[in-house]
C-alpha positions as CSV (number, residue, x, y, z in Angstrom):
1,M,7.8,253.4,165.2
2,I,7.4,250.4,164.1
3,A,4.7,250.1,161.3
4,P,2.1,248.2,162.9
5,K,2.0,245.9,159.8
6,I,5.6,244.8,160.9
7,I,4.6,243.7,164.3
8,I,1.3,241.6,162.9
9,A,3.4,240.2,160.5
10,L,6.1,239.1,163.1
11,L,3.9,237.6,165.2
12,A,2.0,235.7,162.1
13,F,5.5,234.2,161.3
14,C,6.1,232.8,165.0
15,A,2.7,231.9,164.9
16,I,2.6,229.8,161.9
17,I,6.2,228.3,162.6
18,N,4.9,227.1,165.9
19,S,1.9,225.5,164.8
20,G,2.6,223.4,161.9
21,K,3.3,220.4,163.3
22,A,1.9,217.5,165.4
23,L,3.5,216.8,169.4
24,R,5.2,214.1,169.5
25,C,5.4,211.7,172.5
26,Y,7.2,208.6,173.8
27,E,4.3,206.1,174.4
28,C,4.3,202.8,176.7
29,I,2.2,200.9,179.6
30,A,4.1,199.1,181.9
31,S,2.6,196.9,184.8
32,V,5.7,195.8,187.3
33,F,6.1,193.9,190.3
34,P,8.3,194.2,192.9
35,G,12.1,193.5,191.3
36,D,10.8,193.4,187.9
37,N,12.0,195.7,185.9
38,S,10.5,198.0,182.7
39,P,11.9,200.0,179.8
40,C,8.5,202.4,180.1
41,L,9.1,202.5,184.0
42,N,12.9,203.7,183.7
43,G,12.4,206.0,180.5
44,E,14.6,203.8,178.5
45,E,14.2,205.6,176.1
46,I,15.6,203.2,172.9
47,H,12.8,200.9,173.7
48,L,9.5,203.2,174.0
49,R,8.0,204.2,171.2
50,R,7.2,207.6,169.7
51,V,3.9,208.7,168.7
52,R,2.3,211.8,167.0
53,C,-0.6,213.0,169.3
54,I,-4.0,214.1,167.5
55,G,-5.2,217.1,167.6
56,P,-4.4,219.3,171.1
57,S,-2.5,217.4,173.5
58,V,0.4,217.7,176.1
59,C,2.7,214.7,176.7
60,A,2.6,212.6,179.9
61,F,4.3,210.7,182.3
62,Y,2.4,209.1,185.5
63,R,2.8,206.3,187.6
64,Y,1.0,204.8,190.2
65,E,1.0,201.8,193.2
66,S,-1.6,199.7,193.5
67,T,-1.9,197.2,195.9
68,V,-4.8,194.2,196.4
69,P,-5.0,192.7,200.2
70,G,-2.7,189.1,199.6
71,T,-0.7,190.0,196.9
72,P,2.7,192.3,196.2
73,P,2.0,195.6,195.3
74,V,2.4,196.7,191.2
75,T,3.8,200.2,189.8
76,H,1.8,200.9,186.8
77,A,3.7,203.2,184.7
78,T,2.1,205.5,181.4
79,R,3.4,207.5,178.5
80,G,1.8,209.4,176.0
81,C,-0.6,212.1,174.5
82,Q,-2.8,213.4,176.9
83,S,-6.0,215.1,174.9
84,L,-6.5,218.7,176.3
85,R,-9.9,217.7,175.7
86,Y,-10.2,215.9,178.9
87,G,-7.2,218.1,180.5
88,G,-4.1,218.5,180.4
89,T,-3.0,218.7,184.1
90,C,-2.0,215.2,186.3
91,E,-4.9,216.3,188.7
92,D,-7.1,215.9,185.4
93,I,-5.3,212.4,184.7
94,F,-5.9,211.1,188.1
95,N,-9.4,212.0,188.5
96,E,-10.3,210.2,185.0
97,L,-8.5,207.0,186.2
98,R,-10.2,207.1,189.3
99,A,-13.5,207.4,187.6
100,R,-13.4,204.8,185.7
101,G,-12.0,202.8,189.2
102,E,-8.2,202.0,187.9
103,V,-6.5,203.8,189.9
104,L,-6.7,202.9,194.1
105,P,-5.8,205.7,196.8
106,G,-1.8,205.0,196.6
107,Q,1.4,206.8,195.9
108,H,1.0,208.8,192.5
109,T,3.8,210.7,190.8
110,C,2.7,212.6,187.5
111,A,4.3,215.1,185.2
112,T,2.7,216.9,182.0
113,C,5.0,219.2,179.1
114,N,4.3,220.3,175.7
115,S,7.3,220.1,173.6
116,D,8.5,216.8,171.9
117,L,9.5,213.6,173.3
118,C,9.6,215.8,176.5
119,N,7.9,212.5,178.9
120,M,11.1,211.7,178.4
121,A,13.2,214.1,180.3
122,V,13.3,217.9,180.1
123,S,15.0,218.8,177.5
124,R,15.2,222.4,174.9
125,T,13.6,221.3,171.6
126,A,13.8,223.2,168.7
127,S,10.1,225.1,168.6
128,S,10.6,226.4,172.1
129,V,14.2,227.5,171.2
130,L,12.4,229.2,167.5
131,Y,9.4,230.4,170.0
132,F,11.9,232.4,172.5
133,I,14.0,233.8,169.2
134,C,10.8,235.3,167.9
135,V,9.5,236.6,171.0
136,V,13.6,238.1,171.5
137,G,13.4,239.6,168.0
138,F,9.9,241.2,168.8
139,L,11.3,243.0,171.7
140,L,14.1,244.2,169.8
141,V,12.5,245.4,166.8
142,Y,9.9,247.2,169.7
143,R,12.9,248.7,171.5
144,L,14.7,249.5,168.6
145,R,11.9,251.8,167.2
């Protein structure tokens, strides 16, 4: 049987490695009229700023279209950190925007994620790979008892 001290030490090691750094996200805001182009809307990584989130956060990308009668529709795109204090889901984000009167009914797209620079494209980062290795290591050690 594996000593409880070894299991606790392994879990503590994995937690320390994954908690020692702040989440990084791409950040941008754009309002795009029909026919226009925007690096923020299209996710052109080379043109986007990278930021470190402050406090518990997720990375987010959301876009919505607003229409004012008599004017062309405008597509709004935002990438950045979303504090968990205000909720970490897309529903939370849009509820907050609606409460401020910033979102009109229409098309909404949103995605949140919790690994470095994940609000550009889905990718496996070193942090998630290391976490996976720690879990597999724990399971192997536990099984070899």
